[in-house]
N, CA and C atoms as a LAMMPS dump frame, in Angstrom:
ITEM: TIMESTEP
0
ITEM: NUMBER OF ATOMS
213
ITEM: BOX BOUNDS ff ff ff
-5.0000000000000000e+02 5.0000000000000000e+02
-5.0000000000000000e+02 5.0000000000000000e+02
-5.0000000000000000e+02 5.0000000000000000e+02
ITEM: ATOMS id mol type element x y z
1 1 1 N -227.232 -114.131 -461.73
2 1 2 C -227.002 -112.812 -460.872
3 1 3 C -225.824 -112.283 -461.548
4 2 1 N -225.626 -111.035 -462.223
5 2 2 C -224.924 -110.194 -462.328
6 2 3 C -224.243 -109.282 -461.215
7 3 1 N -223.304 -109.401 -461.003
8 3 2 C -222.726 -108.401 -460.3
9 3 3 C -221.828 -107.832 -460.301
10 4 1 N -221.501 -106.435 -460.642
11 4 2 C -220.663 -105.93 -461.454
12 4 3 C -220.053 -104.439 -459.964
13 5 1 N -218.643 -104.48 -459.636
14 5 2 C -218.375 -103.225 -459.314
15 5 3 C -217.473 -102.606 -459.828
16 6 1 N -217.919 -101.322 -459.991
17 6 2 C -216.99 -100.326 -460.312
18 6 3 C -216.218 -99.471 -459.429
19 7 1 N -215.065 -98.901 -459.357
20 7 2 C -213.894 -98.288 -458.585
21 7 3 C -213.644 -97.186 -459.226
22 8 1 N -213.864 -95.779 -458.482
23 8 2 C -213.333 -94.922 -459.055
24 8 3 C -212.931 -93.964 -458.281
25 9 1 N -211.736 -92.733 -458.165
26 9 2 C -211.097 -92.546 -457.158
27 9 3 C -212.223 -91.333 -456.493
28 10 1 N -212.236 -91.077 -455.543
29 10 2 C -213.276 -90.085 -454.791
30 10 3 C -212.708 -88.654 -454.978
31 11 1 N -213.286 -88.405 -456.112
32 11 2 C -212.729 -86.685 -456.868
33 11 3 C -214.439 -86.551 -457.235
34 12 1 N -215.101 -86.243 -456.452
35 12 2 C -216.316 -85.545 -457.038
36 12 3 C -217.373 -86.216 -457.951
37 13 1 N -217.588 -87.61 -457.621
38 13 2 C -218.668 -88.386 -458.636
39 13 3 C -220.316 -87.915 -457.79
40 14 1 N -220.944 -87.407 -458.67
41 14 2 C -221.682 -87.011 -457.926
42 14 3 C -222.861 -88.189 -458.033
43 15 1 N -224.196 -88.091 -456.87
44 15 2 C -225.018 -88.546 -457.037
45 15 3 C -225.928 -89.234 -458.187
46 16 1 N -225.887 -88.21 -458.491
47 16 2 C -226.511 -88.317 -460.341
48 16 3 C -225.468 -89.153 -461.688
49 17 1 N -224.417 -88.868 -461.263
50 17 2 C -223.409 -89.981 -461.924
51 17 3 C -223.53 -90.905 -461.671
52 18 1 N -223.305 -91.339 -459.978
53 18 2 C -223.425 -92.931 -459.51
54 18 3 C -224.725 -93.47 -460.439
55 19 1 N -226.013 -92.775 -459.838
56 19 2 C -227.445 -93.435 -460.592
57 19 3 C -227.195 -93.517 -462.046
58 20 1 N -226.706 -92.618 -462.914
59 20 2 C -226.423 -92.684 -464.646
60 20 3 C -225.585 -94.293 -464.659
61 21 1 N -224.298 -94.696 -463.853
62 21 2 C -223.599 -95.609 -463.942
63 21 3 C -224.507 -96.732 -463.779
64 22 1 N -225.554 -96.659 -462.073
65 22 2 C -225.801 -97.956 -462
66 22 3 C -227.225 -98.55 -463.081
67 23 1 N -227.529 -97.163 -463.795
68 23 2 C -228.73 -97.519 -464.955
69 23 3 C -228.134 -98.264 -465.974
70 24 1 N -227.121 -97.376 -466.792
71 24 2 C -226.216 -97.822 -467.462
72 24 3 C -226.041 -99.443 -467.738
73 25 1 N -225.266 -99.39 -466.317
74 25 2 C -224.307 -100.869 -466.581
75 25 3 C -225.902 -101.535 -466.439
76 26 1 N -226.467 -101.287 -465.776
77 26 2 C -227.82 -102.626 -465.584
78 26 3 C -228.592 -102.596 -466.847
79 27 1 N -228.806 -101.296 -467.567
80 27 2 C -229.48 -101.686 -469.015
81 27 3 C -228.459 -102.54 -469.995
82 28 1 N -227.194 -102.244 -469.788
83 28 2 C -226.356 -103.128 -470.929
84 28 3 C -226.325 -104.282 -470.722
85 29 1 N -226.305 -105.057 -469.34
86 29 2 C -226.607 -106.473 -469.035
87 29 3 C -227.714 -106.898 -469.174
88 30 1 N -228.74 -106.347 -469.414
89 30 2 C -230.106 -106.989 -469.748
90 30 3 C -230.346 -106.664 -471.601
91 31 1 N -229.157 -105.515 -471.968
92 31 2 C -229.374 -105.927 -473.461
93 31 3 C -228.503 -106.7 -474.169
94 32 1 N -227.044 -106.713 -473.725
95 32 2 C -226.206 -108.086 -474.09
96 32 3 C -226.705 -109.654 -473.465
97 33 1 N -226.542 -109.624 -472.273
98 33 2 C -227.003 -110.638 -471.839
99 33 3 C -227.889 -111.224 -471.368
100 34 1 N -229.017 -110.579 -471.613
101 34 2 C -230.517 -110.847 -471.253
102 34 3 C -230.963 -111.048 -470.366
103 35 1 N -230.092 -110.123 -468.811
104 35 2 C -230.462 -110.668 -467.437
105 35 3 C -231.403 -109.151 -467.182
106 36 1 N -232.195 -109.968 -466.307
107 36 2 C -233.329 -109.614 -465.856
108 36 3 C -232.286 -108.077 -465.035
109 37 1 N -232.766 -106.861 -464.914
110 37 2 C -232.241 -105.668 -464.243
111 37 3 C -232.634 -106.196 -462.769
112 38 1 N -233.631 -106.733 -462.04
113 38 2 C -233.82 -106.836 -460.641
114 38 3 C -233.164 -108.026 -460.145
115 39 1 N -232.156 -108.761 -460.668
116 39 2 C -231.079 -109.765 -460.37
117 39 3 C -229.82 -108.956 -460.736
118 40 1 N -230.071 -108.06 -460.903
119 40 2 C -227.981 -107.278 -461.622
120 40 3 C -228.038 -106.683 -460.392
121 41 1 N -226.917 -106.337 -459.66
122 41 2 C -226.27 -105.803 -458.814
123 41 3 C -225.324 -104.884 -459.484
124 42 1 N -224.881 -103.272 -459.06
125 42 2 C -224.011 -102.658 -459.177
126 42 3 C -223.527 -102.218 -457.847
127 43 1 N -222.277 -101.979 -457.489
128 43 2 C -222.016 -101.524 -456.773
129 43 3 C -220.484 -100.378 -457.05
130 44 1 N -220.84 -99.322 -456.494
131 44 2 C -219.896 -98.314 -456.873
132 44 3 C -218.452 -97.82 -455.632
133 45 1 N -217.568 -98.171 -455.593
134 45 2 C -216.816 -97.948 -454.569
135 45 3 C -215.96 -96.797 -454.936
136 46 1 N -216.071 -95.697 -454.176
137 46 2 C -214.745 -94.873 -454.021
138 46 3 C -213.588 -94.59 -453.185
139 47 1 N -212.612 -94.621 -454.408
140 47 2 C -211.322 -95.043 -453.455
141 47 3 C -210.643 -93.765 -452.969
142 48 1 N -209.834 -93.733 -452.257
143 48 2 C -209.229 -92.108 -451.823
144 48 3 C -207.903 -92.742 -452.943
145 49 1 N -207.132 -90.961 -453.259
146 49 2 C -206.712 -91.262 -454.28
147 49 3 C -204.923 -91.45 -453.621
148 50 1 N -204.866 -91.422 -452.282
149 50 2 C -203.536 -92.256 -451.888
150 50 3 C -203.535 -93.71 -452.111
151 51 1 N -204.748 -93.956 -452.187
152 51 2 C -204.47 -95.654 -452.273
153 51 3 C -204.991 -96.055 -453.495
154 52 1 N -204.928 -95.51 -454.367
155 52 2 C -204.677 -95.285 -456.188
156 52 3 C -203.566 -95.511 -456.894
157 53 1 N -202.814 -95.956 -457.498
158 53 2 C -201.788 -95.659 -458.1
159 53 3 C -201.836 -96.289 -459.704
160 54 1 N -200.979 -95.24 -460.36
161 54 2 C -200.597 -95.763 -461.54
162 54 3 C -199.335 -94.922 -462.329
163 55 1 N -198.415 -95.835 -462.674
164 55 2 C -197.265 -95.431 -463.368
165 55 3 C -196.148 -95.759 -462.647
166 56 1 N -196.442 -96.282 -461.018
167 56 2 C -195.568 -95.879 -459.999
168 56 3 C -195.713 -94.838 -459.092
169 57 1 N -197.123 -94.126 -459.166
170 57 2 C -196.922 -93.246 -458.246
171 57 3 C -198.449 -93.049 -457.565
172 58 1 N -198.915 -92.308 -456.499
173 58 2 C -200.245 -92.087 -455.897
174 58 3 C -201.162 -91.175 -457.165
175 59 1 N -202.509 -91.604 -457.305
176 59 2 C -202.817 -90.665 -458.196
177 59 3 C -203.092 -88.978 -457.494
178 60 1 N -202.945 -89.335 -456.055
179 60 2 C -202.362 -87.849 -455.48
180 60 3 C -201.549 -86.997 -455.728
181 61 1 N -200.397 -87.612 -455.778
182 61 2 C -199.115 -87.256 -456.666
183 61 3 C -199.59 -86.568 -458.03
184 62 1 N -200.071 -87.592 -458.852
185 62 2 C -200.452 -87.277 -460.728
186 62 3 C -201.335 -86.191 -460.455
187 63 1 N -201.994 -85.676 -459.553
188 63 2 C -203.181 -84.531 -459.45
189 63 3 C -202.365 -83.424 -459.171
190 64 1 N -201.516 -83.606 -458.184
191 64 2 C -200.435 -82.635 -457.725
192 64 3 C -199.79 -81.989 -458.851
193 65 1 N -199.08 -82.772 -459.545
194 65 2 C -198.482 -82.543 -460.598
195 65 3 C -199.102 -81.384 -461.717
196 66 1 N -200.055 -82.679 -462.086
197 66 2 C -200.888 -82.104 -462.85
198 66 3 C -201.15 -80.698 -462.829
199 67 1 N -201.679 -80.335 -461.621
200 67 2 C -202.512 -79.312 -461.242
201 67 3 C -201.433 -77.921 -461.099
202 68 1 N -200.015 -78.08 -460.562
203 68 2 C -199.059 -77.306 -461.208
204 68 3 C -198.982 -76.982 -462.147
205 69 1 N -198.94 -77.699 -463.141
206 69 2 C -198.935 -77.699 -464.636
207 69 3 C -199.926 -76.257 -465.052
208 70 1 N -201.155 -76.622 -464.413
209 70 2 C -202.328 -75.886 -465.417
210 70 3 C -202.082 -74.256 -464.592
211 71 1 N -201.439 -74.16 -464.057
212 71 2 C -201.313 -72.554 -463.085
213 71 3 C -199.983 -71.76 -463.496
């Protein structure tokens, strides 16, 4: 029984995108590992950008810096 936990930052992932992630992940496990879709669980967790860090800083800080460069 596969369990897949996908974590993304909470930056506007749509319900349609989540549906596609669940569908594609389930299909991949069926194709590669021959796992039945009915026993495959996919969980999508949206994490606030203040709670996600990369390179020693929060994603919030990274996005603010990136946005200030594009203005």
